[in-house]
N, C-alpha and C positions, 0 to 999 in steps of 0.2 A: 674659350669663354662662351657662356650661354648667350644666345641672341637676345637683344632687348625686345620687349613686346612689339614695338613699332617695326623692328626688322622681321620679327616672326610673322606679323600681320602682312607685311609686304610680300614675304615669301609665300604665305598662304594664298594671297590674292593671285600671285603669278601661277601657282600650281593649280588653283581652282579654275583659272581661265584655260590653262592647258588641258585640264580634265575634259572640258567641253569642246575646245577648238582643235585639240590634237589627239583626242581619244580614238578608240577603235572605229567609231562610226563617223569620224570627221569627213571622210571622203564619200560617205553615202547619205549625207544630209541628216535630218532629224528623225528618220524612220526607225532607227535602232535605238530608241530611248533607253532601253535596258543597258546597252553597252555604255552609254554616257553616264548613267547613274552608277553603274558598277565602277567605272573609272573614278567618279567623284568620291565614292565610298572608300576605295582603295587609297586614294591620295589623302583623304581625311584621316584615316587610321595612321598613315605614315607621318602626318604633319601636326596632328593635335596631340600635344604632350599628354601622356597617360593613357591614351586610347589603345585597347587591345582588340577591339572589334567594333563594327559599325553596321548600320543598315538604315533604310528609309521606310517609313510607314506612311501610307496614305489613308486618311480617315474621312474622305468626303462622303462615302456611302457606307461601306464596311471597312474595318481595319484590314489593310492589305500590305504584306511585306514586299519590299522591292530591294533588289541588289544586296542581300545580306553578305557580309564578308566571310562568314563561316557557317557551318551547320548549326552550331549552338546559338548563334545570333538568330538564325531562321527559326529555331525552336522557341526561343524566348519571345520573338515577335509574334509567332503563331499562338503562343500561350496567352499573350495579351489580347489578341483577337478573339480567342476562345472564351476567355474569362470576362472580357469587356472592362479590364482595369489594367493600370500600369502607367509608367511615365510616358510611354509613347502615346497612349490613348489620351491622357490629360493634356499633353503638350499639343497634340495634333488637333484638338478641338478648340484651342484658344484662337480668338479672332485676331489678336495683335501679336506680332513677333515677340517671343519671350522664350525662356527656357525653364525646364524643371530639372533640378539636380538632386541626385541621391548621394549623400555623403558617405554613408556606410549602411549597407543592407542588413548588417548584423543588428543594427539598432533601429531599422526602419519600421514604422507602424502603419504606414499607408499600404494599400493593395495587399491585404492579408492573404489572399489566395495566390497571387503571382509571385510575391517576394520569396517564398520558400523554393520555388522552382529556379529562380535566378541564383539564389545562394547555392543550390545543388549543382549548378554549373560553374561554381567558383567565382561568380560575379560579385564584386564588393561595392562598386560605385558606378554611377551612370549619369549621363547628361543627354537630355532630349531637347532639341531646339526646334521651335516651329519654323516652317518653311514659308515665312512671309514673302512678299507683302500681302495684305488682306485679300486681294483679288486673285492671288495665285492658288494653285491646287492645295487643298487642305492636307496637312500632314506634318511629319517631323523627321529630322535627322537625328539618329540615336547612336550615342557612343557608349560603349561598354568598357569597363576597366576591371581588372582582376585584383586590384588593391583598393583600399578605402581612401577617400579624399584624394582622388587621382587628378582632378582637374583644377588648375589654377586660373586666375583671372585672364591671363593671356590665352590659355586654352579655350576658355569660354568664348572669347572674341573670335578666335580662329574657327571654332565650331560654327559660329554664326555666319561666317563667310561661306563655308561649305553648305550650310543649310540654305542660304540665299541662292547659291549656285545650283543646288538641286531643284529649288523652286523654279528658277529660270528655265532649266532644262525641261521640266514637266510642263511649264506654261507654254514654252515654245512648241513642244510636241502636241499639246492640245490645240493650239492655234493652227499648227500645220495640218492636223487632222480636220479641223473645221474648214480650213482653206481647201483641202482636198474634196470635201463634200460640196463646197460651193462651186468649185471648178467642174465637178461631175454634173451638178445641176445645170450649170451654164451650158455644158456640152449637150446635155439632153434637150434643153430648150432650143439650142441651135439646130439639132437634128429634127426636132418636131417642126420648127419653122420651115425647114427644107421640105418636109413631107407635105405641108400645107401649100407651099409655093408650087410644088410639082403637081399636086392633086387639083388645085383650084386656079392655077395660072395667075397667082397674085405676087406682088413684090414682097420684099423682106418686111417692110413696115406693116403692110396689111396682114401678113401672116402672123406677126407678133400681136397685132390688135385682136386677131381671131383667137389666139391663145388666151389673151387677157379676158376677152368677153366670155370665153368658155369657162375660165377660172371663176369669174364672178357669178356666172349663171349656176354653176355646179357647186359653188361654195367650197372650192378646193384650192390648194396652193398651186401656183403656176408650175412648179416643178413636177407636181403630182399629175397635172393635166398632160404635161409633156411626156412623162413616163408612161401614162396610159396610152397615149397616141403611139409611142414606140412599140408597146406591147401589142396593140391592136394591129399595127403593120406586120409585126412578127407572126401573129396568128394567121394573117392572110397569106 
């Protein structure tokens, strides 16, 4: 018996969590984001009824393909980036979570330049879901099917689950990258304080005030003053 939509959704949620928590990069932290995205895409293809291929496109600056499940998905994503049109482009630029569905490319009138390329690869229908929430990285999870009208209501809900999971993975990676920059800056500031403490015979608090005063006087960020001091010591 076919699973009920609720059962299918529960199953999708479980596998989506596994894609992030038990994927290839689980033991290496968030550094290998591409591994996590690849796992999410693989599991999405396996669990969204009707899907024959999938990929993720980021559209925050330029359209960029991430973790395509096959060579032809990569080509169709690249074609949308090249032409500036297609379901991925439209879905990825929406501010609120939503989806764009192509029922049958044989009758599709949107995206007049991209549609013939998709049809040439045998694609008949498609589902692109934005990777909400609004403050997450801009983009979409894209599901390709080789038959028309491939995605039913349950499939659309399951696709939304994996789109959200992809957004969480990308958001986590961007936050981790920002945290790494912050920690690097803190380390540089600590080293700069040590230089001033040794050079001028002052305590930690006085060394920090010296950095702040130099930052204000030079109209530079504190971390830039610290980086300059480290470079200056290196030149010596």
